[in-house]
N, C-alpha and C positions, 0 to 999 in steps of 0.2 A: 546662736552664731551666725554671721553673715556669710552668704555662700561666694564664692569666688563668681566674678563676672563672666559671662559664657565667652569662650575663645573666639577671637575674631579669625576667620579663614584666611590663607593667603590671598585669594582672590578678592576677597572684600578689601582687604589691606591694600593692595594694588589699585583696585578702584577708587577708593578714598583719597589716594595720593594723587592718581591722575585727575582727579576732580580738584583738588586743590590746587595742582599746578595749572590748571585750566583757569582757574578762577584768579589766580595771581598775575597772568598774562596780561600786559599791558599792550593791546593790540596783537599782532602776529609775534608768536616766539622766535628768538634767534637761533642759530645753529647749535649753540653750546645747550640751550634749555631744549632744543628737540633731542639733541644727543642724550642728554641726563634722562629724559622720557624713554627713549629706546633702550638705553641700559636699565632702567627700573623694570620696565617689562620683561625686557630678557632675563632678568635674575629672577623674577616672577614665575615666568615659564621653567626656568631651570629648577626651581624650588617643585614645582609640581611633577616634573620629570622624576626627580630625587624620591618624591612621595610614591610615584607609580613603580619605580623600580623596586623599594620597599615592599609594597603590596604585592609585588608579583614574585620577587626573588629574595625577600628577606635581606638582611644585612651582611651577608657574606660578599666580600670584594670578589668580581668575577674574574679579573685578569691581570695581567703584569705580575711583578716579583712578590706583591704582596696579596696575591690569589689566596683566597680562604680564608684571610683574616675576618674575624667578625666585627664590624663595624657599628659606629653609633648613628642615629638617626639625626643627627644635626652636626655641622661642622663649626668649630669655634670661628673660623674665619673663612671666607671665600665659598667655592662652589662645592656642594657634597656630591653631586651624580657623576662627576670625572672620577672621584677617590672610588666611589662604588663600582665604577665600570673598570677601575684599573688603568685607566688613560692618565691621569693626574701627573702631570709634569714628567711624560712619559720620555720626553728628552735625556732624562738623567738614567734612566734604566740600565743602559749599558756601561755607564760608569759605575752605578751601585753595584754591579754584578763583579765588575773587575776589582773594586775595594774588597767585596767580599770574599773572593777568591784571594786574595792577599793575606788573609790569615789576621784579621784584627782583633784586637781584645776589649776594645771599647769604642763607644760613639759618643760624642759631647754634642747634642742638638739643642741648640740656641734658638729660642723663638718656635718651641715645639707644638704649640697650638694644642690640637686634641690628641696628637701622638702618632699621626698617620704614619711619620718615618720613627719615630722613638719605637712604637711597638711593631710596626713592620719590620725594622731591620732587626730587632730583638728576635723576632720568628723567622727571619731570612737567615741570620747569622747565630745559633744557638749557643754558641762560647762567648757571646759578648754581652757587656754590660752596657747599659745604655744609660747616659746621664742627660736629662730631659729636662731643659729650663724654658720657663715662661713667666713674664712680669705679671700676666694676668691671671687671677686667682681660678675663676672659672675654667680657662684653658687648662690649668694645672690640674683641677678636679676630674676634667674630662678625660685628660692623658691617664690619670691614676685608674679611672674607672675602664678605660678601654685596654690598659695593660691587664688589669685583673680579669675583663671579660675573655682575653687570651690566653690567660694561665703564664703570663711573663711577668708579674709584678715583682718577683723576687730579682730580676734583672734589669728593671727599669725603674731608675732611682730620678723619682721628680724634684725639682728645685725651683727656687725664684728667681731673682736677677742675677745674672752670671757677670762677675768682674772682668775687665780686660785682663787683669793678671792672673786669672784663674786657671788658664793652662798650664801654668808652672805646676800644678798638683799632679798633671798628667806626663810629665816629662820622660821621655824616655819610652812610653808606650806607644803600641803601634795603635795610631788613633785616627779614626774620622771624624773631623769637624763639619757638622752642619750648621749654617746660619741663614736664618729667614726673619730678620728684624725690621722690616719696614724702614731702612734707612740707617738704623742704629748699628749695622754691619761696621760702619765707620769708627764706630766707640769702641765695639766690641773686639774686633780683630786688630790689635795692636802689638806686633811682633816686639816692637821696643820695650812694651812692658811685659811680653809673656816671649821670651826668645824660645820656649819650646815649640813654639808654632812652627819654626823653621823644619822640624822633623815630622810635621802632621799632614796628612791628607785632609784637603778643605774643600768644600762645595759650598759656595756662599751665593745666594741671589740677590743680586745689585739693584738698588732703587734709585737711580737717579732722578726719579719722578718726585720723590720724597725728599731727596738730600742731594743736592747737584755737586757733581763731581765724585760720587761715591765708587762707582767702577775706577776712575782715573785713581783714586786713593789705594784700591785695592791692589792695582796692578802695580804701583810704583812700590809698596809695601811688600809683596811678595814676588816680583820678578826677579831679585836677586837670588832667592834661596828655592824658589819652585818654578816647574814647568806650568804652563797655564793653558788651558784650552777654554775660548769662550763657547758657551753653549745657547742658541736662540731657539725661542719657541717655533715649532714646525707642525705641518697638518697633522691630523691623527689617523691612524688605522688601528681598527680592532675587530674582534670578533662580536658582533653587533648581536644583542638578543633578538627574539623573533617580535616579541611586540613593540622594540624600537624599530625594527625594520618597516613595522607597518605603518608608522606614524610620518608625517610630511618631513621633508630634508631640512627644513628649518628646525625642527625639534632635533633630529640627529646632529645637527651642528651644534645646538644649545646644548645638548647632553655632553658633549666634552669641552665646551666654554667652561674656561677657568677664572672667569670675570676680572680679568687683568684689564685696568684702565689703558695702561700704556706699556711696552715693551720692560720686562724685568729679567734682562738675560742672566743666566749663571755663569760664575767662573770656576771652573773645575781645576783644582792645583794639587800638584804632586809633588814631593820634595825631589829636589834634583839630586841624581845619583853622585855620591861622593862630595855632598854638600854638608 
């Protein structure tokens, strides 16, 4: 029986990528090539910081509304270390707290990835059933693993693709809809196909960088029925662990960097009273 090939370290992978990029340059690199090099190296450093966090603190999330959740050692998409620190998408924290206080009975999480919100909200709101959907099989498996790890498998129902008329099955429920679908929010959130959305709280991350006009489409569709707040990414403040305090300032910045290529503002939408 053949042995598995030895695992290549994060640093070796980054070094090989830099070498290949250098060898492919015809003369001096342009600004876009340098920018891609910078992002690649920053992601490499971010992964090393996540490894350091796990080595020193384990996989328990340190802060934020999901503090104490036992997490995974790999994110299905995006940066891991901000999730572990509890700073990930912290701009949404006050909105999540407000919705939690409103007494929801279900969450519909479309684009759940490995379950940061699906499992986190199940822990945060013990009376809520979370319907977590993702088109990626590996993400669904990771979400199910995370739910089991945190003892909420009975309240996190993992499924695949979510149809735009699927919200009708939750009509009349006290629901929070969360959508992070890399531009597919335009396809998923269609009140014309799911009128039940008019009565639901919605948090959607908009991705004009992948789907031009995504935010405008959301505003046009939901302004008649919802009060809408645009939420933009802000600087992070958090209780920094001692090991991170001892590292250079650049590492401290990279520890909370969420790997965004361009701004992806959220829209937090609450049904209008009397609507």
